C-alpha positions as semicolon CSV with decimal commas, in nm:
position;residue;x (nm);y (nm);z (nm)
1;M;-0,011;0,020;0,002
2;D;0,116;0,345;-0,067
3;R;0,324;0,505;0,212
4;E;0,139;0,838;0,183
5;I;-0,208;0,653;0,245
6;V;-0,104;0,471;0,519
7;L;0,049;0,785;0,675
8;K;-0,312;0,957;0,624
9;R;-0,524;0,663;0,750
10;T;-0,277;0,642;1,073
11;L;-0,306;1,035;1,131
12;S;-0,691;0,998;1,107
13;R;-0,713;0,709;1,349
14;L;-0,506;0,921;1,584
15;Q;-0,715;1,232;1,564
16;I;-1,016;1,011;1,624
17;R;-0,829;0,920;1,921
18;L;-0,735;1,262;2,031
19;N;-1,075;1,376;2,024
20;K;-1,173;1,122;2,284
21;E;-0,932;1,310;2,535
22;S;-1,122;1,467;2,799
23;S;-0,852;1,733;2,844
24;G;-0,819;2,003;2,638
25;T;-1,049;2,206;2,453
26;K;-1,200;2,147;2,114
27;K;-0,965;2,442;1,970
28;E;-0,652;2,295;2,141
29;K;-0,701;1,981;2,005
30;E;-0,736;2,145;1,648
31;I;-0,427;2,349;1,719
32;F;-0,244;2,036;1,793
33;T;-0,379;1,806;1,517
34;G;-0,243;2,060;1,291
35;K;0,117;2,063;1,452
36;L;0,084;1,656;1,424
37;S;-0,038;1,642;1,088
38;D;0,223;1,899;0,964
39;N;0,532;1,675;1,142
40;F;0,379;1,356;1,120
41;S;0,597;1,203;0,848
42;K;0,926;1,325;1,056
43;L;0,805;1,126;1,343
44;V;0,671;0,828;1,191
45;T;0,962;0,755;0,968
46;P;1,253;0,735;1,208
47;L;1,033;0,570;1,472
48;S;0,898;0,305;1,232
49;K;1,262;0,236;1,130
50;L;1,350;0,160;1,496
51;Y;1,015;-0,014;1,601
52;G;0,800;-0,077;1,288
53;D;0,849;-0,457;1,357
54;H;0,687;-0,467;1,676
55;L;0,323;-0,580;1,679
56;D;0,209;-0,322;1,899
57;F;0,344;-0,021;1,704
58;Y;0,038;0,174;1,631
59;I;-0,052;0,135;2,034
60;F;0,303;0,268;2,110
61;L;0,257;0,541;1,895
62;E;-0,087;0,615;1,997
63;D;0,044;0,642;2,346
64;L;0,325;0,851;2,264
65;V;0,113;1,124;2,076
66;I;-0,153;1,120;2,373
67;R;0,141;1,174;2,608
68;V;0,296;1,458;2,384
69;Y;-0,043;1,620;2,370
70;K;-0,074;1,608;2,778
71;S;0,268;1,776;2,770
72;W;0,182;2,045;2,481
73;L;-0,121;2,126;2,703
74;K;0,065;2,235;2,986
75;R;0,313;2,456;2,809
76;D;0,281;2,806;2,917
77;K;0,114;3,098;2,674
78;N;0,420;3,259;2,654
79;L;0,625;2,969;2,567
80;K;0,367;2,889;2,301
81;E;0,420;3,254;2,176
82;L;0,795;3,170;2,189
83;D;0,702;2,874;1,968
84;E;0,517;3,103;1,726
85;S;0,832;3,329;1,666
86;R;1,094;3,020;1,640
87;E;0,878;2,842;1,405
88;I;0,875;3,174;1,216
89;K;1,263;3,237;1,220
90;Q;1,412;2,883;1,246
91;D;1,756;2,986;1,249
92;W;1,711;3,240;1,523
93;F;2,023;3,115;1,672
94;K;2,245;3,257;1,367
95;S;2,336;3,589;1,478
96;E;2,660;3,752;1,560
97;K;2,501;3,892;1,848
98;M;2,464;3,550;2,005
99;I;2,754;3,492;2,247
100;G;2,749;3,159;2,470
101;A;2,887;3,078;2,794
102;V;2,928;2,767;3,011
103;C;2,942;2,685;3,377
104;Y;2,856;2,479;3,681
105;V;2,598;2,655;3,880
106;D;2,750;2,589;4,212
107;L;3,142;2,676;4,085
108;F;3,008;3,014;3,940
109;A;2,737;3,123;4,160
110;E;2,694;2,874;4,464
111;D;2,315;2,805;4,372
112;L;2,064;2,921;4,156
113;K;1,970;3,231;4,354
114;G;2,309;3,338;4,328
115;L;2,334;3,275;3,966
116;E;2,032;3,548;3,937
117;N;2,261;3,781;4,110
118;R;2,502;3,728;3,829
119;I;2,301;3,806;3,525
120;D;2,415;4,172;3,530
121;Y;2,765;4,049;3,490
122;L;2,682;3,809;3,234
123;K;2,507;4,076;3,035
124;S;2,824;4,298;3,053
125;L;3,005;4,014;2,896
126;G;2,726;3,985;2,597
127;I;2,608;3,651;2,664
128;T;2,311;3,543;2,517
129;Y;2,317;3,186;2,576
130;L;2,412;3,077;2,907
131;H;2,479;2,653;2,949
132;L;2,426;2,524;3,278
133;M;2,616;2,220;3,349
134;P;2,388;1,946;3,518
135;L;2,177;2,058;3,815
136;F;1,937;1,766;3,874
137;K;1,939;1,524;4,128
138;S;2,233;1,274;4,134
139;P;2,415;1,034;4,343
140;K;2,587;1,237;4,661
141;E;2,937;1,107;4,571
142;E;3,060;0,976;4,270
143;N;2,808;1,117;3,977
144;D;3,050;1,201;3,707
145;G;3,017;1,558;3,761
146;G;2,628;1,541;3,718
147;Y;2,619;1,311;3,454
148;A;2,482;1,052;3,654
149;V;2,116;1,141;3,638
150;S;1,886;1,007;3,906
151;S;1,602;1,275;3,827
152;Y;1,548;1,453;3,519
153;R;1,278;1,682;3,712
154;K;1,425;1,736;4,055
155;V;1,703;2,002;4,127
156;D;2,025;1,915;4,334
157;K;1,869;2,047;4,667
158;N;2,242;2,221;4,719
159;I;2,179;2,411;4,395
160;G;1,812;2,497;4,447
161;T;1,463;2,419;4,382
162;T;1,242;2,384;4,043
163;N;1,063;2,710;4,108
164;E;1,393;2,874;4,184
165;L;1,499;2,709;3,807
166;K;1,177;2,854;3,644
167;S;1,258;3,203;3,812
168;L;1,604;3,196;3,662
169;I;1,513;3,112;3,342
170;L;1,210;3,376;3,317
171;K;1,489;3,646;3,436
172;L;1,742;3,545;3,197
173;R;1,505;3,566;2,873
174;K;1,390;3,884;3,015
175;N;1,744;3,952;3,013
176;G;1,812;3,827;2,635
177;I;1,980;3,521;2,747
178;S;1,850;3,188;2,626
179;L;1,908;2,869;2,890
180;A;2,081;2,561;2,742
181;L;2,047;2,254;2,967
182;D;2,224;1,911;2,910
183;F;1,964;1,630;2,840
184;V;2,134;1,293;2,923
185;N;1,948;1,040;2,723
186;N;2,201;0,768;2,717
187;H;2,212;0,678;3,034
188;T;2,067;0,713;3,402
189;S;2,217;0,702;3,738
190;D;2,163;0,343;3,941
191;E;1,971;0,553;4,210
192;H;1,722;0,700;3,917
193;I;1,377;0,519;4,038
194;W;1,395;0,323;3,746
195;A;1,703;0,151;3,818
196;K;1,611;0,117;4,149
197;K;1,283;-0,091;4,040
198;A;1,497;-0,288;3,802
199;K;1,729;-0,359;4,067
200;K;1,438;-0,498;4,261
201;G;1,332;-0,733;3,974
202;D;1,042;-0,553;3,864
203;P;1,008;-0,672;3,482
204;F;0,886;-0,370;3,336
205;Y;1,157;-0,146;3,465
206;K;1,433;-0,409;3,376
207;E;1,345;-0,355;2,989
208;F;1,427;-0,008;3,067
209;Y;1,830;-0,113;3,082
210;H;2,052;-0,398;2,918
211;F;2,039;-0,697;3,170
212;F;2,233;-1,045;3,089
213;P;2,201;-1,357;3,341
214;D;2,584;-1,427;3,282
215;R;2,862;-1,320;3,052
216;E;2,771;-1,472;2,734
217;E;2,589;-1,196;2,551
218;P;2,868;-0,902;2,708
219;D;3,140;-1,084;2,590
220;Q;3,001;-1,088;2,221
221;Y;2,935;-0,723;2,251
222;Q;3,293;-0,644;2,472
223;K;3,522;-0,738;2,195
224;H;3,388;-0,452;1,962
225;L;3,376;-0,206;2,241
226;R;3,635;0,040;2,375
227;D;3,721;0,138;2,714
228;I;3,593;0,518;2,774
229;F;3,752;0,582;3,138
230;P;3,994;0,288;3,110
231;E;4,231;0,431;3,430
232;I;3,893;0,335;3,642
233;R;3,736;0,041;3,478
234;K;3,777;-0,206;3,183
235;G;3,490;-0,328;2,985
236;C;3,118;-0,177;2,984
237;F;2,958;-0,424;3,172
238;T;2,895;-0,408;3,568
239;Q;2,788;-0,701;3,771
240;L;2,537;-0,657;4,020
241;K;2,609;-0,772;4,413
242;E;2,245;-0,851;4,453
243;T;2,158;-1,062;4,214
244;G;2,471;-1,140;4,018
245;E;2,321;-1,017;3,696
246;W;2,508;-0,803;3,435
247;V;2,400;-0,425;3,336
248;W;2,532;-0,244;3,023
249;T;2,756;0,053;3,181
250;T;2,959;0,203;2,882
251;F;3,050;0,510;3,100
252;H;3,104;0,440;3,504
253;S;2,939;0,151;3,681
254;Y;2,687;0,383;3,836
255;Q;2,554;0,505;3,477
256;W;2,307;0,239;3,330
257;D;2,282;0,263;2,969
258;L;1,927;0,319;2,877
259;N;1,765;0,017;2,630
260;Y;1,608;0,229;2,324
261;K;1,515;-0,090;2,159
262;N;1,195;-0,077;2,420
263;P;0,973;0,165;2,273
264;E;0,869;0,277;2,619
265;V;1,206;0,394;2,683
266;F;1,173;0,647;2,390
267;I;0,801;0,739;2,533
268;S;0,917;0,807;2,889
269;M;1,256;0,990;2,757
270;A;1,031;1,193;2,541
271;E;0,814;1,285;2,842
272;E;1,125;1,407;3,040
273;M;1,247;1,613;2,740
274;L;0,916;1,780;2,723
275;Y;0,918;1,837;3,100
276;L;1,255;2,043;3,059
277;G;1,111;2,227;2,752
278;N;0,805;2,345;2,982
279;L;1,043;2,477;3,192
280;G;1,167;2,719;2,960
281;V;1,481;2,549;2,852
282;E;1,526;2,672;2,457
283;I;1,876;2,454;2,373
284;L;1,909;2,069;2,511
285;R;2,274;1,960;2,504
286;L;2,232;1,571;2,395
287;D;2,481;1,424;2,574
288;A;2,681;1,124;2,445
289;V;2,452;1,080;2,136
290;P;2,703;0,819;1,944
291;F;2,635;0,592;2,211
292;T;2,242;0,536;2,205
293;W;2,172;0,224;2,021
294;K;2,340;-0,096;2,074
295;K;2,390;-0,371;1,776
296;K;2,616;-0,706;1,810
297;G;2,942;-0,706;1,604
298;T;2,952;-0,331;1,575
299;N;3,109;-0,077;1,783
300;C;2,810;0,059;1,912
301;E;2,891;0,402;1,828
302;N;2,765;0,619;1,532
303;L;2,478;0,353;1,447
304;A;2,193;0,455;1,154
305;E;1,978;0,376;1,489
306;A;2,136;0,640;1,708
307;H;2,021;0,912;1,422
308;Y;1,721;0,794;1,397
309;L;1,639;0,817;1,765
310;I;1,749;1,210;1,748
311;E;1,520;1,265;1,441
312;A;1,224;1,117;1,627
313;F;1,300;1,328;1,966
314;N;1,352;1,654;1,730
315;A;1,013;1,575;1,546
316;V;0,835;1,574;1,883
317;T;0,984;1,911;1,973
318;K;0,845;2,030;1,666
319;I;0,519;1,914;1,776
320;A;0,528;2,002;2,115
321;A;0,789;2,260;2,182
322;P;0,909;2,418;1,848
323;A;1,118;2,702;2,030
324;L;1,380;2,410;2,209
325;I;1,640;2,304;1,977
326;F;1,964;2,052;2,024
327;K;2,283;2,085;2,068
328;S;2,539;1,753;1,936
329;E;2,818;1,636;2,180
330;A;2,988;1,402;1,971
331;I;3,336;1,357;2,003
332;V;3,424;1,100;1,726
333;H;3,573;1,139;1,395
334;P;3,503;1,496;1,205
335;D;3,295;1,333;0,930
336;E;3,071;1,149;1,184
337;V;3,058;1,485;1,390
338;K;2,874;1,668;1,110
339;A;2,626;1,350;1,038
340;Y;2,432;1,467;1,327
341;I;2,404;1,813;1,236
342;D;2,089;1,891;1,051
343;Q;1,758;2,105;1,094
344;D;1,604;1,762;1,160
345;K;1,863;1,629;1,402
346;C;2,071;1,859;1,638
347;Q;2,059;2,229;1,490
348;I;2,371;2,300;1,651
349;S;2,685;2,136;1,752
350;Y;2,989;2,176;1,992
351;N;3,268;2,197;1,734
352;P;3,554;1,978;1,876
353;G;3,748;1,905;1,533
354;L;3,815;2,317;1,548
355;M;3,862;2,317;1,916
356;A;4,120;2,023;1,936
357;L;4,305;2,184;1,609
358;L;4,347;2,549;1,785
359;W;4,533;2,387;2,027
360;E;4,741;2,150;1,767
361;A;4,836;2,469;1,600
362;L;4,967;2,655;1,909
363;A;5,163;2,343;1,975
364;T;5,316;2,310;1,646
365;R;5,298;2,675;1,534
366;K;5,182;2,560;1,200
367;V;4,822;2,584;1,090
368;D;4,852;2,340;0,791
369;L;4,601;2,073;0,984
370;L;4,387;2,378;1,087
371;K;4,321;2,514;0,747
372;K;4,249;2,174;0,610
373;F;3,962;2,145;0,872
374;I;3,816;2,465;0,796
375;D;3,828;2,400;0,423
376;K;3,710;2,095;0,417
377;R;3,480;2,027;0,735
378;F;3,350;2,366;0,876
379;V;3,066;2,479;0,615
380;L;2,742;2,329;0,734
381;D;2,368;2,330;0,610
382;Q;2,161;2,635;0,632
383;K;1,973;2,663;0,939
384;T;2,227;2,500;1,161
385;A;2,538;2,631;1,334
386;W;2,868;2,512;1,504
387;V;2,954;2,619;1,876
388;N;3,292;2,718;1,881
389;Y;3,481;2,655;2,202
390;V;3,826;2,693;2,326
391;R;3,779;2,458;2,644
392;S;3,481;2,296;2,834
393;H;3,401;2,083;3,140
394;D;3,559;1,789;2,947
395;D;3,924;1,660;2,845
396;I;4,045;1,736;2,522
397;G;4,056;1,444;2,253
398;W;4,253;1,503;1,955
399;T;4,003;1,458;1,739
400;F;4,134;1,528;1,384
401;S;4,119;1,347;1,088
402;D;4,371;1,068;1,024
403;E;4,296;1,118;0,656
404;D;4,358;1,483;0,675
405;A;4,712;1,454;0,837
406;A;4,824;1,174;0,587
407;E;4,755;1,415;0,317
408;L;4,984;1,634;0,483
409;G;5,247;1,372;0,552
410;I;5,179;1,382;0,909
411;N;5,128;1,051;1,120
412;A;4,828;1,086;1,346
413;H;4,932;0,837;1,594
414;D;5,255;1,001;1,631
415;H;5,129;1,337;1,639
416;R;4,861;1,243;1,894
417;N;5,168;1,159;2,123
418;F;5,334;1,442;2,070
419;L;5,058;1,662;2,135
420;N;4,970;1,463;2,467
421;K;5,349;1,506;2,594
422;F;5,321;1,874;2,471
423;Y;5,008;1,959;2,689
424;S;5,099;1,783;2,991
425;G;5,429;1,944;2,997
426;D;5,617;1,598;2,935
427;F;5,765;1,777;2,610
428;E;6,091;2,004;2,652
429;G;6,002;2,371;2,556
430;S;5,622;2,325;2,629
431;F;5,452;2,611;2,799
432;S;5,149;2,399;2,914
433;K;5,055;2,304;3,267
434;G;4,811;2,016;3,139
435;M;4,732;1,690;3,311
436;K;4,698;1,316;3,155
437;F;4,344;1,189;3,133
438;Q;4,241;0,833;3,097
439;H;4,565;0,703;2,989
440;N;4,512;0,378;2,783
441;P;4,850;0,144;2,810
442;V;4,713;-0,106;2,528
443;N;4,701;0,176;2,279
444;N;4,915;0,479;2,458
445;D;4,537;0,651;2,403
446;M;4,490;0,947;2,638
447;R;4,337;1,271;2,653
448;I;4,428;1,629;2,831
449;C;4,273;1,811;3,108
450;G;4,340;2,187;3,212
451;T;4,216;2,521;3,215
452;T;4,258;2,778;2,893
453;A;4,507;2,991;3,101
454;S;4,719;2,676;3,206
455;L;4,745;2,519;2,901
456;S;4,836;2,846;2,721
457;G;5,131;2,917;2,938
458;L;4,992;3,161;3,201
459;E;5,042;2,911;3,527
460;L;5,389;2,871;3,390
461;G;5,485;3,232;3,345
462;I;5,333;3,345;3,677
463;E;5,554;3,032;3,842
464;N;5,872;3,140;3,692
465;S;5,747;3,553;3,720
466;D;5,842;3,567;3,399
467;K;5,659;3,870;3,205
468;G;5,732;3,731;2,904
469;Q;5,566;3,401;2,915
470;V;5,295;3,583;3,094
471;N;5,254;3,797;2,800
472;D;5,280;3,517;2,559
473;A;4,999;3,333;2,747
474;V;4,760;3,634;2,726
475;N;4,823;3,673;2,367
476;R;4,748;3,298;2,305
477;I;4,426;3,335;2,518
478;E;4,312;3,637;2,293
479;L;4,395;3,444;1,971
480;L;4,212;3,142;2,042
481;Y;3,913;3,353;2,152
482;G;3,974;3,567;1,834
483;I;3,923;3,291;1,596
484;A;3,598;3,133;1,816
485;M;3,448;3,447;1,797
486;S;3,500;3,557;1,446
487;I;3,500;3,205;1,251
488;G;3,119;3,182;1,261
489;G;2,885;3,023;1,438
490;I;2,819;3,057;1,828
491;P;3,134;3,138;2,012
492;L;3,140;2,983;2,382
493;L;3,350;3,095;2,673
494;Y;3,369;2,864;2,950
495;L;3,313;3,119;3,213
496;G;3,661;3,188;3,450
497;D;3,851;3,193;3,133
498;E;3,783;3,575;3,087
499;L;3,963;3,606;3,439
500;G;4,268;3,372;3,343
501;A;4,138;3,093;3,560
502;L;4,426;2,864;3,677
503;N;4,426;2,446;3,723
504;D;4,292;2,408;4,085
505;Y;4,457;2,070;4,220
506;S;4,237;2,070;4,490
507;F;4,039;1,774;4,350
508;Q;4,341;1,582;4,439
509;D;4,265;1,557;4,823
510;C;3,854;1,473;4,741
511;K;3,790;1,086;4,746
512;S;3,495;1,103;4,493
513;K;3,717;1,335;4,242
514;K;4,064;1,238;4,316
515;E;4,080;0,957;4,001
516;D;3,902;1,226;3,747
517;T;4,173;1,494;3,656
518;R;3,880;1,680;3,476
519;W;3,825;1,845;3,837
520;V;4,135;2,060;3,742
521;H;3,986;2,286;3,536
522;R;3,592;2,286;3,716
523;V;3,748;2,598;3,887
524;K;3,528;2,772;4,151
525;Y;3,468;3,159;4,047
526;D;3,712;3,351;4,210
527;E;3,599;3,669;4,353
528;K;3,952;3,817;4,410
529;A;4,015;3,742;4,071
530;Y;3,689;3,955;3,969
531;A;3,791;4,242;4,157
532;L;4,138;4,235;4,022
533;S;3,974;4,235;3,652
534;K;3,852;4,609;3,757
535;K;4,193;4,714;3,819
536;E;4,461;4,828;3,544
537;G;4,790;4,657;3,523
538;T;4,662;4,337;3,616
539;I;4,677;3,995;3,450
540;Q;4,289;3,951;3,499
541;G;4,211;4,302;3,394
542;L;4,432;4,266;3,113
543;L;4,251;3,916;2,976
544;S;3,916;4,041;3,078
545;N;3,914;4,361;2,882
546;K;4,062;4,190;2,581
547;I;3,777;3,919;2,597
548;K;3,506;4,184;2,638
549;H;3,625;4,351;2,333
550;L;3,624;4,072;2,098
551;M;3,267;4,010;2,202
552;Q;3,185;4,384;2,170
553;L;3,308;4,393;1,844
554;R;3,163;4,058;1,715
555;T;2,811;4,180;1,795
556;K;2,849;4,504;1,556
557;H;2,979;4,268;1,240
558;P;2,712;4,030;1,090
559;S;2,980;3,842;0,874
560;F;3,094;3,698;1,241
561;G;2,749;3,525;1,267
562;S;2,745;3,380;0,885
563;E;2,860;3,074;0,786
564;N;3,032;3,177;0,480
565;I;3,411;3,113;0,523
566;E;3,724;3,132;0,259
567;V;4,029;2,984;0,375
568;V;4,307;3,258;0,229
569;E;4,667;3,117;0,139
570;T;4,929;3,325;0,327
571;G;5,213;3,134;0,200
572;N;5,307;3,130;0,532
573;Q;5,258;2,810;0,761
574;H;5,239;2,977;1,069
575;V;4,975;3,217;0,983
576;L;4,605;3,144;0,920
577;A;4,403;3,366;0,719
578;F;4,036;3,344;0,622
579;L;3,725;3,558;0,446
580;K;3,404;3,627;0,631
581;K;3,137;3,808;0,424
582;T;2,774;3,896;0,411
583;Q;2,609;4,112;0,168
584;S;2,698;4,404;0,385
585;E;3,050;4,362;0,485
586;R;3,378;4,182;0,428
587;V;3,642;4,117;0,704
588;V;3,961;3,929;0,648
589;V;4,080;3,748;0,984
590;L;4,443;3,696;1,058
591;A;4,609;3,485;1,315
592;N;4,982;3,439;1,407
593;F;5,031;3,089;1,593
594;S;5,376;3,153;1,648
595;E;5,550;3,357;1,912
596;D;5,776;3,522;1,602
597;E;5,679;3,798;1,398
598;Y;5,637;3,728;1,030
599;E;5,581;3,868;0,707
600;I;5,323;3,748;0,453
601;S;5,260;3,834;0,104
602;T;4,913;4,012;0,044
603;N;4,896;3,885;-0,301
604;N;4,596;3,654;-0,220
605;L;4,405;3,883;0,006
606;P;4,137;4,122;-0,091
607;S;4,229;4,486;-0,184
608;L;4,357;4,642;0,158
609;K;4,267;4,965;0,042
610;S;4,076;5,223;0,251
611;A;4,057;4,899;0,524
612;K;4,057;4,936;0,879
613;E;4,187;4,669;1,107
614;L;3,924;4,652;1,377
615;L;4,082;4,548;1,715
616;S;4,309;4,839;1,703
617;N;4,089;5,088;1,519
618;R;4,357;5,181;1,265
619;K;4,364;5,247;0,902
620;M;4,566;4,957;0,734
621;I;4,800;5,062;0,464
622;E;4,768;4,890;0,124
623;S;5,117;4,731;0,040
624;D;5,245;4,382;-0,096
625;K;5,349;4,268;0,229
626;M;5,230;4,286;0,577
627;S;5,413;4,219;0,902
628;I;5,214;4,011;1,174
629;P;5,369;3,999;1,527
630;G;5,366;3,689;1,751
631;Y;5,057;3,576;1,826
632;G;4,916;3,887;1,626
633;L;4,530;3,907;1,543
634;F;4,375;4,124;1,312
635;W;4,040;4,144;1,185
636;I;4,049;4,357;0,886
637;K;3,735;4,505;0,724
638;L;3,762;4,573;0,384
639;A;3,594;4,871;0,201
640;D;3,297;4,835;0,031
């Protein structure tokens, strides 16, 4: 039978079922039915690929639609008005005025009330997008920094209450700031009510997770899987003391992977997602998206079904909370990262490739790999955008393409070893004070932790009382954020970077944190540093002014919000150049990733006649050559 006929027939049956619902007015049912109809194919197509072979597929679909309808009924009027505006302008996040910041609530402001008091500070930075690290209930001791979720609805009592979160969201929106939260949809903590019931043998909730009576099936899966935290544990399965059964735990033993092969899991997680949307959250960061589907004989990463899940969740939001968008977190091969970015999947995405290669270029003083990445892998489809970050709460993994490296004559394995040595301070001449994270002795793989300032050489410069080293470090930080602010997409500030926050080694004295070196860069907001940022002649003041200057200038130039980019060849392996343009302006960005001054040819650059360098507000002199100081950053606006 023709697919369109089947869809229409199914939709008609669902409309009849909706009309029997006691909740909602006739008008509300008509509005919802219209939204369902507009997005029905986008909803059913991925769901049928996931669950179409279930005999009760229609019953599942009906249950899902009714629950989505009830969630939509609960949505506040002001949020439905926001939905309407976002449906008209679906690329609302693509603007030079969009500037993001990210933090842990407790580290930045103690609690949600404290964060309300920091809104003016965020506005002074020009922040229009605030991502708060996990703030919902999680185990007291080991909780993976909040990513072991015990409830998707109860705020951690040490941070505040749900009502305080609602109040914060409203005040942020009134001040032009959209809130982003994490949606940890791959796993729950073993203290979640579903996990507790499963542990007690409840057959309904045991199907929410992957349970095995013995090692036979886990061993079949395990031979294709990688260890995520090899220093902490081997394998992706944990044996329960209570029953002797094994449960799938990709990350930590207390984080139980959800079983999305069970459609009840999808329905339940869709409800949790819409609950967050109804609080007023505008952006959900989907955590660990590559891992959500399991299939024997594969590495259980980046499977087609993982994409179908995102498409289905996306369709649910388009029906019941259109103002809500997704941010992808996929720290995988650059091609796999881009596969998650789509108007019907994740509209925005972390850009781990750019982040890693900015640090790579600082270590090597060469921009070859970075240029190749921008040239081949940066441009996205319309109505999507990168989130360009320098540092985050997580480690740095060297996620450049081995194929790109090979084209440049670089051995990818050896190069990653070099970068790990350089940023952990094991390479002679390194300026970095980073720490190793999760070293795997089998393949020598590891990642790097540290704050932007400590990785950039500021900590070393202060230790050595070396003004030259300090100055270089400050310039490196400005360079990194200068690229993030100008390359196109949404720049993301890891709060504390603007004050030069250094590594905090006190985590080593905490039993629940000492095995996780990522805590070295999860630094408490420093009131003294903030006070120093107000004073001239301080490192904090210098950095704060530089970062603010970059942000303020970004908001005045539409080309920095545009996805259009053209790499320009400078003839110098140390200097990156790219052209940003819109119908109204053109800006050339130049960045020297070496501490040495270089002279470059301007032959490949557009004419510099009547051009102005924006950061220094000086006119450019037209010439065949141009000198760029060590770690120099130029934003050159060309004449109309």
